C-alpha positions in Angstrom: 7.8 -27.0 -8.8 7.4 -26.5 -12.5 7.5 -23.1 -14.0 3.8 -22.9 -14.7 2.9 -23.6 -11.1 5.4 -21.0 -9.8 3.8 -18.5 -12.2 0.4 -19.4 -10.9 1.5 -18.8 -7.3 3.0 -15.5 -8.3 -0.1 -14.4 -10.1 -2.2 -15.3 -7.1 0.0 -13.2 -4.8 -0.1 -10.3 -7.4 -3.9 -10.4 -7.5 -4.1 -10.2 -3.7 -1.7 -7.3 -3.5 -3.5 -5.5 -6.3 -6.8 -6.0 -4.6 -5.3 -4.7 -1.4 -4.7 -1.2 -2.9 -8.4 -0.6 -3.4 -9.3 0.5 0.2 -6.4 3.0 0.2 -7.5 4.6 -3.1 -11.1 4.7 -1.8 -10.5 6.1 1.7 -7.6 8.4 0.8 -8.9 10.0 -2.4 -12.5 9.0 -3.5 -14.6 9.0 -0.3 -13.1 12.3 1.1 -13.9 14.0 -2.2 -17.6 13.2 -1.6 -18.0 10.2 -3.9 -19.8 7.3 -2.2 -19.1 3.6 -2.8 -21.7 3.0 -5.5 -20.6 5.9 -7.7 -17.0 4.8 -7.1 -17.8 1.3 -8.3 -19.4 2.6 -11.5 -16.2 4.5 -12.4 -13.9 1.8 -11.0 -15.3 -0.8 -13.4 -15.5 1.8 -16.3 -11.7 2.3 -16.0 -11.2 -1.5 -15.6 -13.2 -2.3 -18.7 -11.3 0.3 -20.8 -7.9 -1.0 -19.6 -9.0 -4.6 -20.2 -10.2 -4.0 -23.7 -7.1 -2.0 -24.6 -5.0 -4.9 -23.3 -7.1 -7.4 -25.4 -7.0 -5.4 -28.6 -3.2 -5.0 -28.4 -2.8 -8.7 -28.8 -3.5 -10.4 -32.2 -4.1 -13.8 -30.7 -6.6 -12.4 -28.2 -8.4 -10.6 -30.9 -8.7 -13.8 -32.9 -9.9 -15.7 -29.9 -12.6 -13.1 -29.2 -14.1 -13.4 -32.7 -14.4 -17.2 -32.2 -16.3 -16.9 -28.9 -19.8 -18.4 -29.0 -22.8 -16.6 -27.5 -23.2 -19.0 -24.7 -19.6 -18.4 -23.5 -20.0 -14.7 -23.8 -23.2 -14.8 -21.8 -21.6 -16.8 -19.0 -18.6 -14.4 -18.9 -20.9 -11.4 -18.7 -22.9 -13.1 -15.9 -19.8 -13.9 -13.9 -18.6 -10.4 -14.2 -22.0 -9.0 -13.1 -22.0 -11.3 -10.1 -18.8 -9.6 -8.9 -20.9 -6.6 -8.2 -22.4 -8.4 -5.1 -19.0 -8.8 -3.5 -17.7 -5.3 -4.4 -20.9 -3.6 -3.1 -20.9 -5.2 0.4 -17.1 -4.8 0.6 -16.9 -1.1 -0.1 -20.1 -0.4 1.8 -18.4 -1.9 4.8 -15.3 0.2 4.3 -17.4 3.3 4.5 -18.4 2.3 8.0 -15.4 0.6 9.6 -11.6 0.5 9.4 -10.1 -1.0 6.2 -7.9 -3.3 8.3 -10.9 -4.9 10.0 -12.7 -5.4 6.7 -9.6 -7.0 5.3 -9.2 -9.4 8.2 -12.9 -10.5 8.1 -12.6 -10.9 4.3 -9.6 -13.3 4.7 -11.9 -16.2 5.5 -12.8 -16.6 1.9 -10.0 -19.0 1.0 -11.4 -21.5 3.6 -14.9 -21.1 2.0 -13.5 -21.7 -1.5 -11.6 -24.8 -0.2 -14.9 -26.2 1.2 -16.8 -25.6 -2.0 -14.0 -27.0 -4.1 -14.5 -30.4 -2.3 -17.4 -30.9 -4.6 -17.0 -28.5 -7.5 -13.3 -28.0 -8.1 -9.7 -29.1 -7.5 -9.9 -29.8 -3.8 -7.8 -30.0 -0.7 -7.7 -33.4 1.0 -6.7 -34.6 4.4 -7.4 -33.7 8.0 -4.9 -30.9 8.2 -6.9 -29.0 5.6 -9.9 -29.1 7.9 -7.7 -28.1 10.8 -6.6 -25.1 8.8 -10.2 -24.1 8.3 -10.8 -24.3 12.1 -7.7 -22.1 12.7 -9.0 -19.5 10.2 -12.4 -19.4 11.9 -10.6 -19.0 15.3 -8.6 -16.1 13.9 -11.7 -14.4 12.7 -13.3 -14.7 16.1 -10.2 -13.1 17.7 -10.4 -10.3 15.2 -14.0 -9.6 15.9 -13.3 -9.8 19.6 -10.8 -7.0 19.3 -13.4 -4.6 17.8 -14.1 -1.4 19.5 -17.6 -1.6 21.1 -18.5 1.6 19.2 -17.6 0.0 15.8 -20.5 0.2 13.4 -22.3 -3.2 13.7 -23.8 -2.9 10.2 -20.3 -2.5 8.8 -19.2 -5.7 10.5 -22.2 -7.6 9.0 -21.4 -6.3 5.5 -17.8 -7.2 5.9 -18.8 -10.8 6.9 -21.0 -11.1 3.8 -18.2 -10.0 1.5 -16.1 -13.3 1.7 -19.2 -15.4 1.1 -20.0 -13.4 -2.1 -16.4 -13.4 -3.2 -16.1 -17.2 -2.7 -19.1 -17.7 -5.0 -17.5 -15.4 -7.6 -14.2 -17.3 -7.4 -15.9 -20.6 -8.0 -17.7 -19.2 -11.0 -14.5 -17.7 -12.4 -12.6 -21.0 -12.0 -15.4 -22.9 -13.9 -15.2 -20.3 -16.7 -11.4 -21.0 -16.8 -12.1 -24.7 -17.1 -11.6 -26.1 -13.6 -13.7 -29.2 -12.8 -13.9 -31.7 -9.9 -10.4 -33.1 -9.4 -8.7 -31.1 -12.2 -7.4 -27.6 -12.7 -7.9 -25.9 -16.0 -4.2 -26.4 -16.7 -4.6 -30.2 -16.2 -7.6 -30.5 -18.5 -5.9 -28.5 -21.3 -2.5 -30.2 -20.8 -0.7 -27.1 -19.9 -2.4 -24.7 -22.2 -4.1 -22.8 -19.4 -7.6 -21.4 -19.3 -10.3 -22.4 -21.8 -10.8 -18.6 -22.4 -7.6 -16.7 -22.1 -7.2 -14.0 -19.4 -7.2 -11.0 -21.8 -10.5 -12.1 -23.4 -12.1 -13.3 -20.2 -11.1 -10.2 -18.3 -12.4 -7.8 -20.9 -15.8 -9.5 -21.3 -16.2 -10.1 -17.5 -15.3 -6.5 -16.8 -17.9 -5.4 -19.3 -20.5 -7.4 -17.4 -19.4 -5.9 -14.1 -19.5 -2.4 -15.5 -23.0 -2.8 -17.1 -24.5 -4.3 -13.9 -23.0 -1.5 -11.8 -24.1 1.2 -14.2 -27.7 -0.1 -14.1 -27.7 -0.2 -10.3 -26.2 3.3 -10.1 -28.7 4.8 -12.5 -31.6 3.2 -10.7 -30.3 4.6 -7.4 -30.0 8.0 -9.1 -26.3 8.4 -8.3 -24.4 11.4 -9.6 -22.4 9.6 -12.3 -21.7 12.2 -15.0 -18.0 13.2 -15.2 -19.0 16.8 -14.4 -20.6 15.5 -11.2 -17.4 13.8 -10.0 -15.0 16.1 -8.0 -11.6 16.5 -9.6 -9.9 15.3 -6.4 -11.5 11.9 -6.8 -10.2 11.0 -10.3 -6.7 9.8 -9.3 -8.3 7.4 -6.8 -10.9 6.2 -9.3 -8.3 5.6 -11.9 -6.0 3.8 -9.4 -8.7 1.6 -8.0 -10.0 0.7 -11.5 -6.6 -0.2 -13.0 -4.9 -1.9 -10.0 -7.7 -3.2 -7.8 -9.9 -4.4 -10.7 -8.2 -4.8 -14.1 -4.9 -6.1 -12.9 -6.3 -8.0 -9.9 -9.1 -9.8 -11.7 -7.1 -10.9 -14.7 -4.1 -12.0 -12.5 -6.4 -14.1 -10.3 -8.2 -15.7 -13.3 -4.8 -16.7 -14.8 -3.6 -18.0 -11.4 -6.8 -20.1 -10.8 -6.4 -21.6 -14.3 -2.9 -22.8 -13.4 -3.2 -24.0 -9.8 -6.9 -24.2 -9.0 -9.3 -21.8 -7.3 -8.5 -23.0 -3.8 -4.8 -22.7 -4.1 -5.0 -19.3 -5.9 -7.3 -18.0 -3.1 -4.7 -19.0 -0.5 -1.9 -17.2 -2.4 -4.1 -14.1 -2.6 -4.2 -13.9 1.2 -1.4 -11.3 0.9 -4.3 -8.9 0.4 -5.1 -8.3 4.1 -1.4 -7.8 4.9 -1.3 -5.1 2.1 -4.5 -3.5 3.3 -3.5 -3.4 6.9 0.0 -2.0 6.1 -1.4 0.7 3.8 -4.2 1.5 6.3 -1.8 2.0 9.2 0.8 3.8 7.1 -1.3 6.2 5.1 -4.7 6.3 6.8 -3.5 6.4 10.5 -5.7 3.5 11.4 -5.2 1.9 14.8 -4.6 -1.8 15.2 -5.4 -3.4 18.6 -3.0 -6.1 19.9 -5.8 -8.8 19.8 -6.4 -8.0 16.2 -2.7 -8.5 15.5 -3.1 -11.9 17.1 -6.2 -12.6 15.0 -4.4 -11.6 11.8 -1.5 -13.9 12.6 -3.9 -16.8 13.3 -5.9 -16.3 10.2 -2.8 -16.1 8.0 -1.3 -19.1 9.7 -4.5 -21.1 9.0 -4.6 -20.3 5.3 -0.8 -21.0 4.9 -1.3 -24.3 6.7 -4.0 -25.2 4.3 -1.6 -24.5 1.4 0.8 -27.2 2.7 -1.9 -29.5 4.1 -2.8 -31.0 0.8 -1.3 -34.5 0.4 1.2 -34.9 -2.4 -1.1 -37.2 -4.4 -3.7 -34.4 -4.8 -1.3 -31.7 -5.8 -1.1 -30.5 -9.4 0.9 -32.8 -11.7 4.0 -31.3 -13.2 3.2 -30.0 -16.7 5.8 -29.3 -19.3 5.6 -26.0 -21.2 3.8 -26.6 -24.5 
């Protein structure tokens, strides 16, 4: 593998691990302090936007690129960021109702959804094994749901199932903003220069869109959003979820998708459920039924098989460092 592809794989895994810290911050610090998921999202993306803009402004090249952005690109980035609110809302609304480990496992079907969409819109997987991997992921999800306690909140399960659908849509939008097109990653189209809009610039503008959309929804819902209305015990969790599970995760995934494509990046980010499950069992004392262990193993086996199922002729070409 070339160095850029290895970097892309590493960034995808980093994004998944960073996303995986979100449920822990929420259920260990934010929710027990009396802050619900919507108020949490407002402050999560406020912290993420601040960190993203500081990161952008610290880099001269990123500042110069920001000045050159046209209004149409800015509008698209803001819209993509605003769309992320859909996934984040159903995800954390589900976490309020059911175990984080179950939400994470149901969420793990999104790489298969991205792979299917990429058949038409992006850098796709090809071959029968890829479709077999999709079937394996679905089987694993069925096993996971089959291991749910009958008293588990059914509304939480529905919300958790909606989350990967919304997230897959967001990923496809993000990949298009990076420059991915049918049959080509952004890196291929730019001859190894990466995304059309660099991660620091794209991340800052998208996070601004996410924050503004979340703020509007929070104000309309009459959420207690003023700093004086947020309990002091919630602030460490809000800062952690904003920095790691938003700013770091989103920019790392964007950079990963630019290098190896949305479908491949999604598969590498499947370390997320492993991180969520480990943190939930270790720090939140969440139980994990044997059948759900089997379901987790099957889901992860399916997405890993899809990573290796793509025939060699459809894998990214080796690109030299510019």
